BAFI-192444 format. One record per residue (C-alpha): residue number from 1; residue in three letters; x, y, z. Coordinates in steps of 0.001 Angstrom, whole numbers. Layout:
   seq   type        c1        c2        c3
   NUM    ALA         X         Y         Z
...
END
This chain:
   seq   type        c1        c2        c3
     1    UNK      -974      1296     22920
     2    UNK      1129      3734     20909
     3    UNK      -461      2966     18028
     4    UNK     -4155      3995     19799
     5    UNK     -2556      7545     21411
     6    UNK     -1056      8083     17432
     7    UNK     -4836      7281     16044
     8    UNK     -6093      9896     18394
     9    UNK     -4238     12481     17482
    10    UNK     -4877     11972     14269
    11    UNK     -8825     11707     14468
    12    UNK     -8407     15673     16742
    13    UNK     -5530     17113     13969
    14    UNK     -8477     15811     11136
    15    UNK    -11283     17692     13154
    16    UNK     -9352     20772     12990
    17    UNK     -8151     20768     16421
    18    UNK     -4387     21370     17346
    19    UNK     -2196     19630     15649
    20    UNK     -1221     16113     16027
    21    UNK      1671     15552     19532
    22    UNK      3520     13126     17250
    23    UNK      6222     13505     14375
    24    UNK      8037     11508     11968
    25    UNK     11660     10620     12202
    26    UNK     13456      8545      9910
    27    UNK     15543      6096     12002
    28    UNK     17394      4833      8616
    29    UNK     17586      2726      5383
    30    UNK     18732       -44      4155
    31    UNK     18077     -2316       786
    32    UNK     18298     -5602      -560
    33    UNK     20174     -5449     -4476
    34    UNK     18673     -6783     -7175
    35    UNK     19598    -10440     -7981
    36    UNK     19768    -11637     -4559
    37    UNK     18910    -15095     -4299
    38    UNK     17375    -17040     -1642
    39    UNK     17107    -21258     -2294
    40    UNK     18080    -19950     -5510
    41    UNK     14458    -17926     -6323
    42    UNK     15692    -14263     -6868
    43    UNK     14300    -11813     -4040
    44    UNK     12126     -9010     -5196
    45    UNK      9049     -7344     -5701
    46    UNK      8026     -6997     -2979
    47    UNK      4515     -5199     -3169
    48    UNK      3255     -5912       424
    49    UNK      4415     -6175      4485
    50    UNK      2781     -7068      7561
    51    UNK      4226     -7782     11171
    52    UNK      3629    -11091     12502
    53    UNK      2986    -11659     16350
    54    UNK      6314    -12684     16523
    55    UNK      8096     -9648     15651
    56    UNK      9114    -11103     11996
    57    UNK      7492     -9538      9059
    58    UNK      5173    -11307      6065
    59    UNK      6048     -9960      3269
    60    UNK      4531    -10712      -744
    61    UNK      6425    -10638     -3856
    62    UNK      4728     -9422     -7156
    63    UNK      6231    -12103     -9392
    64    UNK      3128    -13451    -11498
    65    UNK      4878    -16780    -12666
    66    UNK      6909    -16343    -15892
    67    UNK      9632    -13938    -14871
    68    UNK     11628    -14645    -11892
    69    UNK      9812    -17918    -10479
    70    UNK      6794    -19516     -8832
    71    UNK      4166    -16978     -7097
    72    UNK      5350    -16837     -3242
    73    UNK      5744    -14826      -107
    74    UNK      8161    -14474      2309
    75    UNK      9330    -14206      6218
    76    UNK     11995    -11223      7038
    77    UNK     13436    -10435      9968
    78    UNK     14118     -6470      9975
    79    UNK     16812     -5353     12487
    80    UNK     16698     -1929     13274
    81    UNK     16731        54     16626
    82    UNK     16457      3791     17255
    83    UNK     19691      4715     15984
    84    UNK     19781      2855     12481
    85    UNK     18754       614     10417
    86    UNK     21367     -2549     10468
    87    UNK     19838     -4887      7766
    88    UNK     17429     -7405      6628
    89    UNK     17305    -11522      7105
    90    UNK     15313    -13732      4850
    91    UNK     13824    -16459      7096
    92    UNK     11642    -18167      4201
    93    UNK     10094    -18589      1124
    94    UNK      6471    -20161       382
    95    UNK      4826    -20526     -2631
    96    UNK       928    -19587     -2551
    97    UNK     -1391    -22299     -3442
    98    UNK     -4222    -22317     -5913
    99    UNK     -8002    -23791     -4243
   100    UNK     -6532    -27346     -5857
   101    UNK     -3749    -27201     -3896
   102    UNK     -1626    -27215     -6713
   103    UNK       996    -23911     -6651
   104    UNK       616    -20792     -9403
   105    UNK      2571    -21863    -12472
   106    UNK      6172    -20844    -12922
   107    UNK      6085    -20244    -16219
   108    UNK      2991    -18439    -17252
   109    UNK      1046    -15112    -15686
   110    UNK     -1624    -16325    -13677
   111    UNK     -1980    -14306    -10886
   112    UNK      -515    -10716     -9764
   113    UNK        11    -10565     -5557
   114    UNK       502     -7096     -3913
   115    UNK      -695     -6939      -898
   116    UNK      -309     -8969      2797
   117    UNK     -1889     -8522      5830
   118    UNK     -2052    -10923      9112
   119    UNK     -5810    -12310      9685
   120    UNK     -7003    -12021     13088
   121    UNK     -6931    -15833     13267
   122    UNK     -2909    -15653     12484
   123    UNK     -3753    -16600      8793
   124    UNK     -3061    -13665      5931
   125    UNK     -5059    -12315      3792
   126    UNK     -3169    -11427       336
   127    UNK     -4631     -9840     -2561
   128    UNK     -3708     -9791     -6799
   129    UNK     -4280     -7772     -9449
   130    UNK     -5331    -10547    -11856
   131    UNK     -3818    -10484    -15260
   132    UNK     -5471     -8580    -18076
   133    UNK     -5414    -10200    -21732
   134    UNK     -7059     -9422    -24661
   135    UNK     -7948    -13381    -25203
   136    UNK    -10141    -14274    -22336
   137    UNK     -8967    -17891    -21939
   138    UNK     -5868    -16608    -20810
   139    UNK     -7058    -13297    -18691
   140    UNK     -7354    -13932    -15131
   141    UNK     -9784    -12043    -12497
   142    UNK     -8463     -9645     -9373
   143    UNK     -9247    -11390     -6008
   144    UNK     -8573    -11302     -2219
   145    UNK     -8055    -14770      -640
   146    UNK     -6967    -15975      2657
   147    UNK     -4308    -18432      2970
   148    UNK     -2684    -20243      5888
   149    UNK      1030    -19357      6484
   150    UNK      1712    -22493      4705
   151    UNK       723    -20861      1632
   152    UNK     -2900    -23238      1769
   153    UNK     -5982    -21697      -325
   154    UNK     -8711    -21404      2754
   155    UNK    -11397    -19385      1240
   156    UNK    -12148    -16249     -1433
   157    UNK    -13750    -13311      -587
   158    UNK    -16592    -11897     -3365
   159    UNK    -14926     -8652     -4279
   160    UNK    -17315     -6734     -6491
   161    UNK    -17848     -7544    -10287
   162    UNK    -17001     -3777    -11305
   163    UNK    -13415     -4246    -10587
   164    UNK    -12870     -7249    -13000
   165    UNK    -11247     -7362    -16353
   166    UNK    -13883     -6566    -19428
   167    UNK    -12422     -5255    -22501
   168    UNK     -9643     -2559    -20635
   169    UNK    -11154       -45    -22712
   170    UNK    -14720       923    -21855
   171    UNK    -15378      -430    -18835
   172    UNK    -13948     -2558    -15578
   173    UNK    -10396     -2451    -14476
   174    UNK     -7089     -1423    -16378
   175    UNK     -4606     -3385    -16771
   176    UNK     -2425     -3534    -13556
   177    UNK     -4239     -1124    -11712
   178    UNK     -6478     -3114     -9678
   179    UNK     -5989     -4398     -6132
   180    UNK     -2567     -3167     -4729
   181    UNK     -3742     -1759     -1529
   182    UNK     -5122     -4067      1399
   183    UNK     -5252     -3226      5496
   184    UNK     -7652     -4994      8298
   185    UNK     -9316     -2794     10399
   186    UNK     -9272     -2919     14399
   187    UNK    -12685     -4496     14338
   188    UNK    -11198     -7462     11334
   189    UNK    -12793     -5813      8573
   190    UNK    -10853     -6070      5518
   191    UNK    -10277     -3261      2939
   192    UNK     -9261     -3153      -377
   193    UNK     -8756      -867     -3212
   194    UNK     -8015      -384     -6715
   195    UNK     -4613      1139     -7511
   196    UNK     -6162      3536    -10083
   197    UNK     -9400      4444    -11422
   198    UNK    -11637      1970    -13235
   199    UNK    -12364      2844    -16721
   200    UNK    -15919      4116    -15976
   201    UNK    -15003      6055    -13159
   202    UNK    -12844      8459    -15356
   203    UNK     -9611      9219    -16588
   204    UNK     -6335      7996    -15157
   205    UNK     -4347      9897    -13137
   206    UNK     -1977     12751    -15091
   207    UNK        74     15879    -14061
   208    UNK     -3026     18153    -15146
   209    UNK     -5621     15988    -13301
   210    UNK     -6450     13355    -10953
   211    UNK     -8882     10421    -10553
   212    UNK    -10822      8440     -8356
   213    UNK    -10737      4879     -6652
   214    UNK    -12925      2518     -4669
   215    UNK    -12084      1513     -1363
   216    UNK    -14342     -1760      -468
   217    UNK    -14852     -2969      2389
   218    UNK    -15077     -7014      3004
   219    UNK    -16605     -8776      5831
   220    UNK    -14228    -11235      7825
   221    UNK    -17329    -13699      8754
   222    UNK    -19421    -13706      5542
   223    UNK    -16679    -13199      2960
   224    UNK    -19420    -10875      1269
   225    UNK    -18092     -6966        27
   226    UNK    -19620     -4320      1986
   227    UNK    -20065      -816      1590
   228    UNK    -17213      1046      -700
   229    UNK    -15985      4514      -365
   230    UNK    -13931      6757     -2945
   231    UNK    -10996      7959     -2293
   232    UNK     -9501     10980     -4821
   233    UNK     -6304     10648     -5777
   234    UNK     -4502     14120     -7003
   235    UNK     -2369     14968     -9952
   236    UNK      1089     13696    -10805
   237    UNK      3118     16508     -8899
   238    UNK      5940     15807    -11253
   239    UNK      6351     15288    -15164
   240    UNK      8796     12886    -16671
   241    UNK     11589     14226    -18854
   242    UNK     11809     15084    -22536
   243    UNK     11671     12133    -24627
   244    UNK     10821      9248    -21588
   245    UNK      9665      6132    -23342
   246    UNK      6613      6174    -21236
   247    UNK      4615      9342    -18908
   248    UNK      4343      9384    -15223
   249    UNK      1939      7913    -13433
   250    UNK       292      7856     -9504
   251    UNK     -1309      5432     -7744
   252    UNK     -2349      4244     -4735
   253    UNK      -414      1239     -4041
   254    UNK      -944       146       -38
   255    UNK     -3519      1440      3396
   256    UNK     -2636       675      6674
   257    UNK     -5466       788      9173
   258    UNK     -5138      3441     12414
   259    UNK     -8792      2827     13236
   260    UNK    -12168      1425     12133
   261    UNK    -12397      4527      9810
   262    UNK     -9004      6092      9307
   263    UNK     -6178      4730      7274
   264    UNK     -2336      6185      6279
   265    UNK     -2475      5784      2710
   266    UNK       538      5695       367
   267    UNK       556      7654     -2725
   268    UNK      3245      6455     -5482
   269    UNK      3867      8956     -8073
   270    UNK      6696      8113    -10797
   271    UNK      8322     10152    -13357
   272    UNK     10837      8667    -15712
   273    UNK     14373     10690    -15175
   274    UNK     13019     12431    -12655
   275    UNK     12434      9777     -9910
   276    UNK      9477      8859     -6999
   277    UNK      7417     11055     -5068
   278    UNK      5722      9366     -2331
   279    UNK      2841     10667       -16
   280    UNK      1447      9601      3234
   281    UNK     -2251     11058      4181
   282    UNK     -4932     10394      6683
   283    UNK     -7730      8893      3949
   284    UNK    -10921      9147      6496
   285    UNK    -14112      7564      6477
   286    UNK    -16564     10575      7854
   287    UNK    -20352     10370      8813
   288    UNK    -21140     11890      5520
   289    UNK    -19138      9508      3099
   290    UNK    -21197      8377       981
   291    UNK    -21348      4522       167
   292    UNK    -20860      4419     -3913
   293    UNK    -21175       725     -4120
   294    UNK    -24350      1283     -5927
   295    UNK    -22748      3755     -8179
   296    UNK    -22131      2125    -11759
   297    UNK    -19671      5103    -12399
   298    UNK    -18415      7927    -10578
   299    UNK    -18256     10121    -13678
   300    UNK    -20248     12962    -12937
   301    UNK    -21994     11435     -9795
   302    UNK    -23222     13357     -6726
   303    UNK    -21146     11611     -3963
   304    UNK    -18956     13002      -816
   305    UNK    -16015     10920     -1022
   306    UNK    -13505     10079      1439
   307    UNK    -11481     12970      3743
   308    UNK     -7817     13305      2762
   309    UNK     -5017     14860      4837
   310    UNK     -1603     15377      3405
   311    UNK       327     13949      6274
   312    UNK      4146     13697      4849
   313    UNK      5350     14503      1171
   314    UNK      8537     12944       596
   315    UNK     10344     14159     -2146
   316    UNK     12518     11828     -4660
   317    UNK     15668     12471     -1966
   318    UNK     14281     13157      1437
   319    UNK     16718     13177      4326
   320    UNK     19272     12117      2548
   321    UNK     17359      8806      1071
   322    UNK     17091      8589     -2149
   323    UNK     13212      7176     -2868
   324    UNK     12197      4188     -4734
   325    UNK      8996      2446     -5687
   326    UNK      7760      2548     -1928
   327    UNK      4630      -294     -2503
   328    UNK      4484     -1839      1243
   329    UNK      3749      -316      4570
   330    UNK      3641     -1619      8352
   331    UNK      3796     -1103     11781
   332    UNK      6898     -1951     13002
   333    UNK      8309     -2660     16338
   334    UNK      8210      -114     19677
   335    UNK     12106      1144     20137
   336    UNK     13617       948     23957
   337    UNK     12419      4527     24592
   338    UNK      8726      3735     24121
   339    UNK      8112      5157     20571
   340    UNK      6200      3246     18206
   341    UNK      7925      2674     14248
   342    UNK      6612      2151     11070
   343    UNK      8359       485      7942
   344    UNK      7997      1035      4237
   345    UNK      9537     -1172      1467
   346    UNK      9693      -287     -2049
   347    UNK      9228     -2700     -4719
   348    UNK     12396     -3359     -6869
   349    UNK     10257     -4245     -9926
   350    UNK     13291     -6798    -10406
   351    UNK     15461     -4040    -12376
   352    UNK     18729     -3804    -12089
   353    UNK     18505       116    -11605
   354    UNK     16725      -676     -8716
   355    UNK     16626     -2329     -4997
   356    UNK     14138     -3415     -2435
   357    UNK     14654      -422         9
   358    UNK     13351      -506      3543
   359    UNK     12860      2492      5549
   360    UNK     12443      2859      9442
   361    UNK     10451      5918     11009
   362    UNK     10155      6547     14738
   363    UNK      6678      7805     15735
   364    UNK      8382     10414     18300
   365    UNK      6647     13030     20620
   366    UNK      6700     16722     19976
   367    UNK      7733     18321     22949
   368    UNK      5908     21761     21907
   369    UNK      3257     20989     19293
   370    UNK      1582     23896     17302
   371    UNK     -1299     25255     15377
   372    UNK       161     24740     11731
   373    UNK      3302     22670     10498
   374    UNK      5586     21327     12859
   375    UNK      9008     21530     10938
   376    UNK     11722     21021     13505
   377    UNK     14615     21251     11510
   378    UNK     17521     21352     13769
   379    UNK     16313     17702     14587
   380    UNK     15009     16602     11947
   381    UNK     11398     16087     12542
   382    UNK      8401     16260     10209
   383    UNK      5558     16345     12013
   384    UNK      3082     13573     10730
   385    UNK       397     16404     10456
   386    UNK      2289     19274      9004
   387    UNK       -64     19657      6041
   388    UNK     -3930     20408      6544
   389    UNK     -4190     19836      2756
   390    UNK     -7474     18180      2210
   391    UNK     -9565     17417      -908
END
């Protein structure tokens, strides 16, 4: 029920009405260290999470195979309440299966799992970025599939060919920049989006320019692709330190549906030597948003993108928590006080300098909502809608 109220509040804000009646309070955070083993396999790389009907959570690892083990997903229990985050328990580990019933190989990169969502029928949808390779025989295309909770293949959705790897230079998908975001709307429509721009749609994000990605609808009955919408990513907020081994990046790693046309989007930026900046935005398909599914390229094209409203910016250290590589978001439990929660999870990249971080946020009523930014410093509450920064 709170989920619907939150949706209505955000919708009112987006239309220019009074500020939302809800704020986000950080309940707490916990983490599992890199090197944690479960059934002899290293746990980590969590890039997607979704709450199951029984209150547990399905989480997917982005281990491609040939790294730490066989591509897999987990069932987790998250122990938190209004007072804090008490811990995480790993309940099970399951290998995803290919259409022929075999598991993906443990010694070769054939898949790159990123998103996971519970289907209305209790099965699981999951997405893969695929794997780019200059050798066509070792190249694996991105996909969105349905499987059972035992990992058994059910079907594959017909994602547009424009996302496929071609040459990583002139057109098509870019290496490791494809289907990270995955969500399911109340009416059952599945949406997926690439993490950063397709080659034909312009340059990747940088500190001086933003980029554009495509959000594509997938029909849950036919499995066909439907309408497609452009989402504009802003420039990277912080540059890497001088002499960094690689430059900063930004991307759209996840979406969480709050209605059939509204989503909470995660924008995750990283600058080497500085850290992660995480933004939560309201992404909306409005009446004037252009269906760009027929556009071969978005470069120089005339279209209206999705409406983007900044809801919450979490700098490198937020509420005393040093943010890690946040890539996953899910609705959480309802607290004893009746307030709904959100859960964020960080992908540790299987790095010894990172951890699998879990953060719980309470969606709390604001006693006296105001017209503009709501920052209740004494209470540590930050409004879901404290900024009206739209693009």
